[in-house]
C-alpha positions, 0 to 999 in steps of 0.5 A: 454867819446868818441870813436875816430877812425882812419883808415890808408889804401892804398887809404887814411886815415879816422877819425870818432867819435861819438857826445855824451857829458856826464856830470859827478860829484861825484854823477852821470853821464848823457848825456849832448848832442848828437850833439857835434862836435869831428871831424875837418878838418884843411888844409890837415889833419883830426882830431878827439878828445876824452876826456875832452869836455871843456877847459877854459869853452869853448868847444873843438870845439870852440878852434878847430875853432880858431886853424883851423883859425890860423894854417890851412895853416901850416897843410899840414902834420899830424906830423906838425899839431899834434905838433901844436895842442899839443902846442895850446891846451897845452897852454890852458891846462896850463892856466886851471891848477891847477883846475879840469884838474890837478886832471884829469891829475893825474888820467888819460889822460885828452884830446887827438887827432888823426891827420891823413893825408899824410907825405911829401913823400905821405905816409898815417899816423895817429898821436896821441896827448895826453894832458896835457903832450903834447905827440906826437906819431905816431899811424899808417902808411902805411909804416908799412902796415896801421892799425886802431887805436881807443882811448877813450872808446875802450873796445868794439872795442878791444874785436871785432878786437883784441879779448880781452880788454887788459886794463880790463885784466890787472885789472883782473890780478892785482886783482887775482894775475895772473901776471905769468900766464898772461905773459905766455899767452900774446903771445897766446892772440895776435893770437886772433886778426883779420887780416885786409888787410889795404894794399889793403883796399879801402877808402869806406871800411875804412869808413865802418870799422870806422863806424862799430866801432862806431855803435857796441860800441854804441849798446853794451853800450846801452844794457850793464851795463859794465864789470862784474869786475866793479860790482856793479857799472855800466858804463854810455853809453858815446858813442852815437849820430850821427857819424861824418866821414872825409877822406883825400886822397893824391890827393883830400885832406880833405873831409867830408864823414858824418857831422851833421848840424843844423836843426829844432827839428821836421825834 
């Protein structure tokens, strides 16, 4: 899997993701690589991906390089870039259907992107793209005070920042028939989250927050076998490897904060 994070604050926007690829079949899972690029730049937007690592037998990074070559001149604002991404990867997904992607799409979201930058009025925002359905939706904007959003294996971050993992809690509620009690408690659960002042947050703090989300998730997965609800099955640590981070400011545009590079194995 993956964890992709976008932070929208008053100084700009930040996106981050880990670099682990896991390989799965019906018998087992294993780490395929800890050197996968999941953060990209195109024009004046930053993009992070999660979900499927390969489409039509090539990595998402390979297809993103093609997208950037073709569309970077049109990626001035995140909404337009997100819509172009939805079309580009939607066409690729359509070519792969009906194969393993179709099965994955029936069970869960197959591939997603967070696209961050500034709109035509200079307002920082992040958009979400979900494939293969080509859904494009605003995820966070400074027009509403900014926010952090996370996609992929986000259970640890949800517990840390929101106070609970809503997806897991929904499963508990369903298993034990506690829907009435859960609905009564839902307003109180919303009071458990931390108040983060994105409207006054500077860019370095946004970078640090995104990095924290990735680091804590990787560390918890390292020591945990997953939630007790899933026992005796255990979850594979899908978040790991180096963290890549990019930022976009209104004046400076896209820039790398942290990017892995090729190196010899003993360096």
